[in-house]
C-alpha positions in Angstrom: 24.3 61.4 84.9 27.5 63.2 83.8 25.8 66.5 84.4 24.8 65.5 87.9 28.4 64.3 88.7 29.8 67.5 87.4 27.5 69.6 89.6 28.2 67.5 92.7 32.0 67.7 92.1 31.8 71.4 91.7 29.8 71.6 94.9 32.5 69.8 96.7 35.2 72.0 95.2 33.1 75.1 96.1 32.9 74.0 99.6 36.6 73.3 99.7 37.6 76.6 98.2 35.0 79.2 99.0 33.4 78.0 102.2 35.9 75.9 104.1 34.7 77.2 107.4 31.0 77.7 106.8 28.9 75.9 109.4 25.8 76.1 107.1 27.2 73.8 104.5 25.4 70.5 104.2 26.8 67.5 106.0 27.5 65.6 102.8 29.2 68.5 101.2 31.3 69.1 104.3 32.4 65.4 104.3 33.3 65.6 100.6 35.1 68.9 101.2 37.0 67.3 104.1 38.1 64.5 101.9 39.2 66.9 99.2 41.1 69.1 101.5 42.8 66.2 103.3 43.9 64.5 100.1 47.5 65.1 99.2 48.6 66.9 96.1 50.5 64.4 93.9 52.8 67.0 92.4 56.1 67.7 94.0 57.8 70.8 92.8 61.3 70.6 91.5 63.2 73.4 89.7 62.6 73.3 86.0 65.4 72.1 83.8 68.0 74.8 83.2 70.8 75.0 80.8 74.3 74.7 82.0 77.0 77.0 80.7 80.7 76.2 80.2 83.0 79.3 80.3 86.7 79.8 79.4 89.1 80.4 82.2 88.1 84.0 82.5 84.7 83.0 83.8 83.0 85.2 81.2 83.7 84.0 77.7 81.0 81.4 76.9 82.5 78.1 75.5 79.3 76.0 75.2 75.9 75.4 76.6 74.2 72.2 77.5 70.5 71.6 77.9 67.4 69.5 77.2 65.3 72.6 77.7 66.9 75.9 76.7 66.0 77.9 79.8 67.6 80.6 81.9 65.5 81.5 85.0 64.6 85.2 85.7 63.5 86.9 88.9 60.0 88.4 89.0 61.5 91.8 89.7 63.2 91.8 86.3 59.9 91.1 84.4 58.2 94.3 83.0 55.0 95.2 84.7 53.3 95.5 81.3 54.2 91.8 80.5 52.6 90.7 83.8 49.5 92.7 83.1 49.2 91.3 79.6 49.6 87.8 80.9 46.9 88.1 83.6 44.5 90.0 81.3 44.8 87.3 78.7 45.1 84.1 80.6 43.5 84.6 84.0 41.7 88.0 84.7 40.6 87.0 88.2 44.1 85.8 89.1 44.5 88.2 92.0 41.0 87.4 93.4 40.8 83.6 93.4 42.7 81.1 95.6 44.0 79.0 92.8 40.8 77.9 91.2 38.4 80.1 89.2 34.9 78.6 90.1 33.1 80.4 87.3 35.5 79.3 84.7 35.7 75.8 86.0 31.9 75.6 86.2 31.7 76.6 82.6 34.3 74.0 81.7 32.5 71.3 83.7 29.2 71.9 82.1 30.7 71.8 78.7 32.5 68.6 79.5 29.2 67.1 80.9 27.4 67.9 77.7 29.9 65.8 75.7 32.5 68.3 74.5 36.2 68.7 75.4 36.9 70.6 78.5 37.2 74.3 77.6 39.0 76.9 79.7 38.6 77.0 83.4 42.3 76.7 84.2 43.9 79.5 86.2 47.5 80.5 85.8 48.2 78.5 89.0 46.5 75.4 87.5 48.4 75.9 84.2 51.7 76.0 86.2 50.7 72.7 87.9 49.9 71.2 84.5 53.3 72.1 83.2 55.1 70.8 86.2 53.4 67.5 85.7 54.3 67.5 82.0 58.0 68.2 82.5 58.4 65.8 85.4 56.8 62.9 83.3 59.3 60.4 82.1 57.2 58.6 79.5 55.2 59.7 76.5 52.1 58.2 78.1 52.6 60.2 81.3 53.2 63.4 79.4 50.0 62.9 77.4 48.1 62.2 80.7 49.5 65.4 82.2 47.9 67.6 79.5 44.8 65.4 78.8 41.7 67.8 78.4 39.5 66.1 81.0 37.7 67.3 84.0 39.4 64.8 86.2 42.8 66.2 85.3 41.6 69.7 85.9 40.2 68.8 89.3 43.5 67.2 90.3 45.4 70.2 89.1 42.9 72.4 91.1 43.7 70.5 94.3 47.5 71.2 93.8 46.7 74.8 92.8 44.9 75.4 96.1 47.8 74.1 98.1 50.3 76.3 96.1 48.2 79.4 96.8 48.3 78.7 100.5 52.1 78.8 100.6 53.2 81.0 97.7 52.5 84.7 96.9 50.9 85.6 93.7 54.2 87.1 92.4 56.0 83.8 93.3 53.5 81.9 91.3 53.8 84.2 88.3 57.6 83.9 88.4 57.5 80.1 88.4 55.0 80.2 85.6 57.0 82.5 83.4 60.1 80.5 84.0 58.6 77.1 83.1 56.4 78.1 80.2 57.3 77.1 76.6 57.3 80.0 74.0 58.3 78.0 70.9 61.6 77.9 69.0 63.2 75.9 71.7 62.7 78.8 74.1 61.7 77.7 77.6 61.0 80.5 80.0 60.5 84.1 79.3 64.2 85.1 79.5 65.2 82.7 76.7 62.1 83.8 74.7 63.2 87.4 74.9 66.6 86.6 73.6 65.2 84.2 70.9 62.7 86.6 69.4 64.2 90.1 70.2 67.8 89.4 71.3 67.0 91.5 74.4 67.0 90.9 78.2 63.5 90.6 79.7 63.6 93.9 81.5 64.1 95.7 78.2 61.0 94.4 76.5 58.5 96.9 75.1 54.7 96.6 75.5 54.2 95.2 72.0 57.1 92.7 72.5 55.6 91.6 75.8 52.2 91.1 74.2 53.7 89.0 71.4 55.4 86.7 74.0 52.2 86.3 76.0 50.3 85.5 72.8 52.7 82.7 72.0 51.7 80.8 75.2 48.3 79.6 73.7 49.9 78.0 70.6 53.6 78.5 70.1 53.7 76.8 66.7 50.6 78.4 65.3 51.6 81.9 66.3 55.3 81.5 65.6 56.3 85.0 64.3 59.1 83.7 62.1 56.9 81.1 60.4 53.5 82.8 60.6 54.0 86.6 61.0 50.4 87.5 60.0 48.9 85.2 62.6 51.5 86.3 65.2 50.6 89.9 64.6 46.9 89.2 64.9 47.4 87.3 68.1 49.7 90.0 69.6 47.1 92.7 68.8 44.4 90.6 70.5 46.6 90.5 73.7 47.0 94.3 73.4 43.2 94.6 73.1 42.8 92.6 76.3 44.8 95.3 78.1 42.3 97.9 76.9 39.3 95.7 77.8 40.4 95.5 81.4 41.4 99.1 81.6 45.1 98.6 82.0 45.8 100.6 78.8 43.8 103.3 77.1 42.4 102.5 73.6 44.4 105.1 71.9 47.7 103.7 73.2 46.6 100.2 72.3 45.8 101.3 68.7 49.3 102.9 68.5 50.9 99.7 69.7 48.8 97.6 67.3 50.2 99.5 64.4 53.8 98.7 65.4 55.7 96.0 63.5 56.6 92.7 65.2 60.1 94.0 65.9 61.9 90.7 65.7 65.7 90.6 65.9 65.9 88.9 62.5 64.0 87.2 59.7 64.7 83.7 60.9 65.1 82.1 64.3 68.6 82.2 65.7 70.5 78.9 65.6 70.1 76.7 68.7 73.7 76.3 69.9 73.9 73.4 72.2 76.8 71.1 73.1 80.3 70.9 71.9 79.6 71.1 68.2 78.5 74.7 68.8 81.6 75.7 70.8 82.0 79.5 70.5 85.8 79.5 70.6 87.7 78.4 67.5 88.0 74.7 67.2 87.4 74.3 70.9 85.0 71.4 70.4 87.8 68.9 71.1 88.5 70.6 74.5 84.8 70.8 75.2 84.3 67.1 74.5 87.2 66.3 76.8 85.8 68.5 79.5 82.4 66.9 79.4 83.9 63.4 79.6 86.1 64.5 82.5 83.1 66.0 84.3 81.2 62.7 83.9 84.0 60.8 85.5 84.6 63.3 88.3 81.1 63.7 89.8 78.8 65.5 87.4 76.1 63.3 85.8 74.8 63.8 82.2 71.4 64.7 83.7 73.0 67.3 86.0 74.9 68.8 83.1 71.8 69.3 80.9 69.2 70.2 83.6 70.8 71.8 86.6 71.9 75.2 85.4 75.6 74.7 86.3 78.2 77.3 85.8 81.4 75.5 84.7 84.6 77.5 84.6 87.0 75.6 82.4 90.8 76.0 82.2 90.7 76.9 78.5 92.6 80.1 77.7 90.4 81.5 75.1 93.0 83.9 73.7 95.7 81.2 73.6 93.3 78.8 71.9 92.1 81.3 69.3 95.5 82.7 68.4 97.2 79.4 68.4 94.5 77.7 66.3 94.6 80.5 63.7 98.4 80.3 63.5 98.3 76.5 62.9 95.7 76.8 60.2 98.1 79.3 58.4 101.0 76.9 58.4 100.0 75.0 55.3 99.2 71.7 57.0 96.0 70.4 55.4 93.1 69.5 57.7 92.3 66.6 55.3 95.9 65.2 55.3 96.5 61.7 56.6 98.5 63.3 59.4 96.9 65.4 62.1 98.8 67.9 64.2 97.6 68.0 67.8 98.9 70.4 70.4 97.5 70.2 73.9 99.0 72.6 76.5 98.8 72.8 80.3 99.7 75.2 83.0 102.3 73.1 84.9 101.5 74.9 88.2 97.9 73.7 88.3 97.5 71.0 85.6 94.8 73.1 83.9 94.6 72.3 80.2 94.8 75.7 78.5 94.4 74.7 74.8 93.8 71.9 72.4 94.8 73.0 68.9 94.7 70.8 65.8 94.7 70.9 62.1 91.6 68.7 62.2 88.3 70.7 62.5 86.0 69.5 65.2 82.6 68.3 64.0 80.8 65.9 61.7 80.4 68.4 58.9 82.6 68.4 55.8 84.6 65.5 54.6 85.5 62.7 57.0 89.3 63.4 56.8 89.2 67.1 57.6 86.6 66.9 60.4 86.6 64.7 63.5 85.0 64.3 66.9 87.5 61.6 67.9 89.5 62.1 71.1 92.7 63.0 69.3 94.3 64.6 72.3 93.5 62.0 74.9 93.5 58.7 73.0 96.8 56.8 72.8 97.5 55.5 69.3 101.0 56.5 68.2 104.4 56.0 69.8 106.1 59.1 71.1 109.6 58.0 70.3 112.5 59.5 72.2 110.4 61.7 74.3 110.3 58.6 76.6 114.0 59.2 77.3 112.7 61.9 79.7 111.5 59.1 82.0 114.8 57.2 81.8 116.8 60.4 82.4 114.6 61.4 85.4 114.9 57.9 86.9 118.7 57.8 86.5 119.0 61.2 88.2 116.6 60.1 90.9 119.0 57.2 91.6 121.8 59.7 91.9 123.5 59.4 88.5 125.4 62.5 87.7 125.0 64.3 84.4 128.6 63.4 83.8 127.7 59.6 83.7 129.7 58.1 80.9 128.6 55.1 78.8 130.3 53.8 75.6 128.4 52.4 72.6 131.0 51.7 69.9 130.0 51.8 66.3 126.7 53.7 66.9 125.1 50.5 68.0 124.5 48.8 71.2 123.9 45.1 71.9 122.1 44.5 75.2 123.9 42.3 77.8 121.0 42.0 80.2 117.8 42.9 78.3 116.4 40.3 76.0 119.1 37.8 76.9 121.6 39.4 74.6 119.3 39.2 71.5 118.6 42.9 71.1 120.6 45.5 69.2 119.8 49.2 68.9 121.2 51.7 66.3 121.4 55.4 66.1 119.8 57.5 63.3 122.9 59.5 62.7 126.6 59.6 63.9 127.3 60.0 67.6 130.5 59.9 69.7 131.3 56.5 71.0 131.3 57.7 74.6 128.7 60.2 75.8 127.6 61.7 79.1 124.0 62.1 80.2 124.4 65.8 79.8 125.0 65.4 76.0 123.0 62.2 75.3 119.6 63.6 76.2 119.6 66.8 74.1 121.3 64.8 71.2 118.9 61.9 71.7 121.3 59.0 71.5 119.3 55.7 71.3 122.3 53.6 72.2 123.2 55.6 75.3 119.7 55.4 76.8 119.3 51.7 76.0 122.7 51.3 77.7 121.3 53.1 80.8 118.5 50.6 81.0 120.8 47.6 80.3 124.0 48.5 82.0 123.3 51.1 84.6 120.0 49.5 85.9 120.8 45.9 84.8 117.6 45.9 82.8 115.5 46.3 86.0 113.0 48.5 84.3 110.5 48.8 87.2 111.7 52.2 88.4 111.7 53.7 84.9 108.2 52.5 84.2 107.1 53.5 87.6 108.3 57.0 87.0 106.2 57.2 83.9 103.0 55.9 85.5 103.4 58.2 88.6 103.7 61.1 86.1 100.3 60.3 84.7 101.1 57.9 81.8 98.0 55.8 82.5 97.8 54.1 79.1 100.8 52.1 80.4 98.5 50.6 83.1 96.2 49.1 80.5 96.7 46.1 78.2 98.3 46.6 74.8 95.3 44.9 73.2 92.1 42.9 74.0 94.0 39.6 74.1 96.7 40.8 76.5 96.3 39.5 80.1 98.6 42.1 81.7 99.2 45.8 81.5 101.9 47.3 79.2 103.8 48.4 82.3 103.8 44.8 83.7 104.9 43.3 80.4 107.7 45.8 79.9 109.1 45.0 83.3 108.5 41.3 83.3 109.9 40.8 79.8 112.7 43.3 80.2 111.8 45.2 77.1 114.6 47.7 76.3 112.5 49.5 73.7 110.6 51.3 76.4 113.0 54.2 76.5 112.6 54.5 72.7 108.8 55.3 73.1 107.2 52.8 70.9 104.1 52.4 73.1 100.8 54.0 72.2 100.9 57.5 73.8 98.3 60.1 74.6 99.5 63.6 73.7 97.8 65.1 76.8 99.2 62.5 79.2 102.7 63.1 77.8 102.2 66.9 78.2 101.2 66.4 81.8 104.2 64.2 82.5 106.7 66.8 81.2 104.9 69.5 83.1 106.0 68.0 86.4 109.7 68.9 85.6 108.6 72.4 84.8 106.8 72.6 88.1 109.9 71.7 90.2 109.0 68.1 90.3 105.3 68.4 91.4 102.9 66.6 89.1 99.5 68.1 88.7 97.1 65.8 86.8 95.8 67.5 83.7 92.3 68.8 84.3 89.9 70.9 82.0 87.8 72.4 84.8 88.7 75.0 87.4 85.4 75.0 89.3 81.7 74.3 89.1 78.9 76.0 90.9 75.2 75.2 91.0 72.4 77.5 89.7 72.2 79.1 93.1 76.0 79.7 93.3 76.9 76.8 95.6 80.2 75.1 94.8 79.8 71.6 93.3 82.2 69.0 94.7 84.4 67.3 92.1 86.4 64.1 92.7 89.8 65.3 91.7 93.4 64.3 92.2 95.6 66.6 94.2 99.0 67.7 92.9 101.8 65.5 94.3 105.6 65.5 94.3 107.0 62.8 92.0 110.5 64.2 91.3 112.7 66.0 93.7 113.5 69.6 93.0 117.1 68.7 92.2 116.0 66.0 89.7 113.4 68.3 88.1 115.8 71.3 87.7 118.5 69.1 86.4 116.4 67.4 83.7 115.0 70.8 82.7 118.6 72.1 82.3 119.4 69.1 80.0 116.3 69.7 77.9 117.1 73.4 77.5 120.2 72.2 75.7 118.0 70.4 73.2 116.7 73.7 71.7 120.2 75.4 71.8 122.5 72.7 70.5 120.5 69.5 70.4 118.0 67.9 68.0 115.6 71.0 67.8 118.3 73.7 67.7 117.8 74.5 64.0 114.1 75.4 64.5 114.9 77.6 67.5 117.7 79.7 66.0 115.3 82.5 65.1 113.6 82.3 68.5 116.9 82.8 70.4 118.0 85.4 67.8 115.2 87.5 69.0 116.5 87.3 72.6 113.7 85.0 73.8 113.9 82.9 77.0 115.0 79.3 77.2 112.5 76.6 76.1 113.2 73.2 77.5 112.4 70.6 74.9 112.5 67.0 73.8 112.0 65.5 70.4 110.7 62.1 69.5 110.2 60.0 66.4 108.5 56.7 66.1 109.4 54.0 63.5 107.1 53.2 60.7 105.7 49.6 60.3 108.6 48.5 58.1 111.4 50.0 60.2 112.7 51.8 57.1 111.3 55.2 57.8 109.5 57.4 60.4 105.9 57.7 61.3 104.9 59.9 64.3 106.8 63.1 64.9 106.8 64.7 68.4 108.2 67.7 70.2 107.4 68.6 73.8 108.3 72.1 74.8 108.3 73.5 78.4 108.3 76.9 80.1 107.6 77.6 83.7 104.0 78.6 82.8 103.2 76.6 79.7 104.0 73.0 78.6 102.7 71.6 75.3 103.3 68.7 73.1 103.2 69.0 69.3 102.5 65.7 67.7 102.2 65.0 64.0 100.4 61.6 64.0 98.1 59.5 61.9 95.1 58.7 64.0 93.8 55.9 61.7 97.1 54.4 60.7 99.7 55.3 63.3 102.5 53.3 61.7 102.2 54.8 58.2 105.3 56.4 56.9 105.2 60.1 57.1 104.9 61.8 53.8 103.4 64.9 52.1 104.4 67.4 54.9 105.2 71.0 53.9 109.0 71.3 53.4 109.6 67.6 53.5 112.2 66.4 51.0 110.4 65.0 48.0 113.1 62.4 47.4 112.5 60.7 50.6 109.4 59.3 52.4 109.8 59.7 56.1 113.5 58.9 56.4 114.8 62.4 56.9 111.8 63.8 58.8 112.3 63.6 62.6 110.6 64.8 65.6 112.4 68.2 65.5 110.2 69.0 62.5 107.2 69.2 64.9 108.9 71.9 67.0 108.2 74.6 64.3 104.5 74.1 64.8 105.0 74.3 68.6 106.6 77.7 68.1 103.9 78.8 65.6 101.1 78.0 68.0 102.6 79.1 71.3 105.6 81.4 70.6 103.5 84.6 70.1 101.8 84.0 73.5 105.1 83.8 75.4 105.8 87.5 75.6 107.3 87.7 79.0 110.8 86.5 79.9 111.3 83.8 82.5 114.1 82.4 84.6 114.3 78.7 85.2 115.2 77.7 88.8 118.7 76.1 89.0 119.7 73.0 90.8 122.7 74.9 92.2 120.4 77.3 93.9 118.6 74.8 96.0 118.2 75.8 99.6 119.7 74.0 102.6 123.1 72.7 103.5 125.5 70.4 101.7 124.6 66.7 102.1 127.4 64.5 103.5 129.2 62.5 100.8 128.5 58.8 101.5 129.4 57.3 98.1 131.6 54.2 98.7 130.4 53.6 102.2 128.4 50.6 103.3 124.6 51.0 103.3 124.4 50.9 107.1 127.2 53.5 107.6 125.7 55.8 104.9 122.2 55.7 106.5 123.6 56.4 109.9 125.7 59.3 108.6 122.8 60.9 106.7 120.3 60.5 109.6 122.8 62.0 112.1 123.0 65.0 109.8 119.2 65.4 110.0 118.1 63.8 106.7 115.8 61.0 105.9 117.1 58.2 103.7 115.5 56.4 100.9 117.2 53.5 99.2 116.6 53.3 95.5 114.6 50.1 94.7 117.2 48.5 92.4 121.0 48.5 92.4 123.0 50.7 90.0 126.2 50.0 88.1 129.1 51.6 89.8 132.9 51.3 90.4 132.4 50.9 94.1 132.0 47.4 95.7 128.7 45.7 95.5 126.3 46.7 98.3 128.0 50.0 99.0 126.6 53.3 98.0 127.2 54.0 94.3 125.3 57.2 94.0 123.4 59.8 96.0 121.2 62.9 95.5 120.6 65.7 96.0 123.9 67.5 96.8 122.1 70.1 99.0 118.9 69.8 101.1 117.1 71.4 104.0 116.9 69.7 107.3 114.4 66.7 107.3 114.6 66.3 103.5 115.0 63.0 101.9 118.3 61.9 100.4 118.2 59.0 97.9 121.1 56.5 97.7 121.5 53.8 95.1 123.6 50.8 96.1 126.2 49.4 93.7 125.4 46.3 91.8 129.1 45.6 91.6 129.0 46.0 87.8 131.1 48.8 86.3 129.5 50.6 83.3 131.5 50.2 80.2 133.5 53.2 79.1 135.8 52.8 76.1 139.3 54.1 76.6 140.0 57.3 74.6 141.5 56.6 71.2 145.2 57.1 70.6 144.5 59.2 67.5 141.6 61.5 66.7 138.9 59.8 64.7 137.3 61.4 61.7 135.0 64.3 62.3 131.4 63.3 63.0 128.4 64.9 61.4 125.9 66.7 63.6 123.2 64.3 64.9 120.1 64.1 62.8 121.7 65.4 59.6 122.7 62.0 58.3 121.0 58.7 58.2 123.0 55.5 57.4 121.4 53.2 54.9 119.1 50.6 56.4 120.9 47.5 57.5 119.5 44.1 57.9 119.1 42.9 61.5 120.9 39.6 62.3 118.6 36.7 63.0 117.2 36.8 66.5 117.9 40.5 67.1 115.1 42.6 68.5 113.3 45.6 67.0 116.1 48.1 67.2 116.4 51.0 64.8 114.6 53.4 67.2 115.0 56.5 65.0 115.5 58.6 68.1 115.1 62.3 67.3 
């Protein structure tokens, strides 16, 4: 019975393929043929999975590849003619004569199947291609097994689809599709990847023996693997060469000469399969790669698309900057297995492009658990950033119109809050500072008392504008709860509870977010959200849309330029000056910087050490942090005094590693734009006027007016304009005014006699003093 069914089936197929228009065919056969021809092929072609490639910012240096099947498509025109002849002569000698189905081969297979054996042969190259499409489109093991099941039913269904393909594709198109989908062993999908895997050569450069070896692999890639079974591979290759002679495509003498040739492999073992971020080709760039993959997932590129769509991803990573900076950091003597990790992310402030992610930790899971890591060290928020948060307070005060000459007095190097914390909070300085300071001096010298006084006295502890400045500058960790039990975000709690410690930077901070925030000042007040990807194109070169945030103005040019000018003083005469002496001794351009130090768990020493350095083209944070125990006292750092544990090591210490990583890359000189050079006309002076009169005057002069959301302490009467900015502006620009709260900032009268000489800030630390009962957390080590 099986034999009868096989013969009838073949008769139907014969009528469908060979005699579709013959009027002499029997009625039953014609009906069966009609049913066969009218049936729909159940295979819908999709492009085979291709590997995606991530490049450095130059668009050429490969960073990483991602794939489920290591495949790079090749055009038929690039495939050597000898390889095509070897394939046809070995797998389907009547390929150019049939219409997708070889009736003689299929008849032989059907008769063998009817006699009780497995189906043998009978599949054309077109049918083999259909089978592989079925297999790779299957989503379950059962479906994959069914796709390659050696049954006549499966062959007939593939035959139906093969006939349809032959009607709409040329023979060369079918061969191209077959060569691109086929598996050649050793994780090599498609002939292009196979050529690189076995011979480290492009397809077009393959010799005849090399082509024959690849064709031979198609029958059984594992059995004929030339790395594992060279004798079997040689025998199979020579059989393929003999096939060329049998058909007459090569003369016997040439074939014999080719058969004597060695396998010609590129090595004695298969090349490593480099997939994903652990195989990043740029030194220690796995951290960046991981970050870029996560970013892509949240901005419109799915995991499936990344590993199957053949995307070309041009990242923002500067390969040279990453390579040189990473090598420099590894030469500094900081141990990769130390408790403390150095992390240095950098961005281009003009675009937000992340240009490097350098660390003492080595990316990966190899080695010991302390020296290697795959944790998001650069993007996760775990350690406080200390006095770097004074940047947000200073920028907000300048936005309100406060002059750099704003004076505040904090006698005795401590300040007890009047508004924040209901008078139960006292902050101290880590060093000796003048009683009365200006904003111009307080930021580069990093006075804790001055900046808490700005929050408490100048803003009356209305912290909303300061926190809002930080969040608008990309400090998104503040928009999340402190912990799982918290009901509100950090930002909400700081404002609602009037927490003066905000300016001391004790909140968990992401090094990359902080870098992006500082980059806005370097970009004349325009904030460009950090991003690791410049562009993505599909396998066919079509741009892929990414859901990205546009750059936006957060600070006015006046505020941005002023705060940069203050931070430039930090590296000349402020907290980081000692580490920049050699830099400026070489005649190098100004780096704007800010140091930061977080307290340890006991408030007796320091933990995290930070320095953020800015140039017009590069902004980077250097953070020495303990990812697993952020409040552990700093110890064991190169050059750290052995007699102390964390007490004399401040944020300025981290600036030396900033210079080590990025200094050599900053060859060119730059000029910072100055606030004094702002274009436009002088803005009418309205300080002391009523709000209504000030608005009318400014609008009549052609400016828009924005009233700062909280009142500011000033000598002028309450409700009148206490401050304004900018001093110059173009027509139509916005002028901000801050109304007076009626409170006059405290300034201590100058002493009648000179006091004793103060030591430079940061060079002396008073002994720890007990805090009075009820006082808040207040050492805030500052630098």
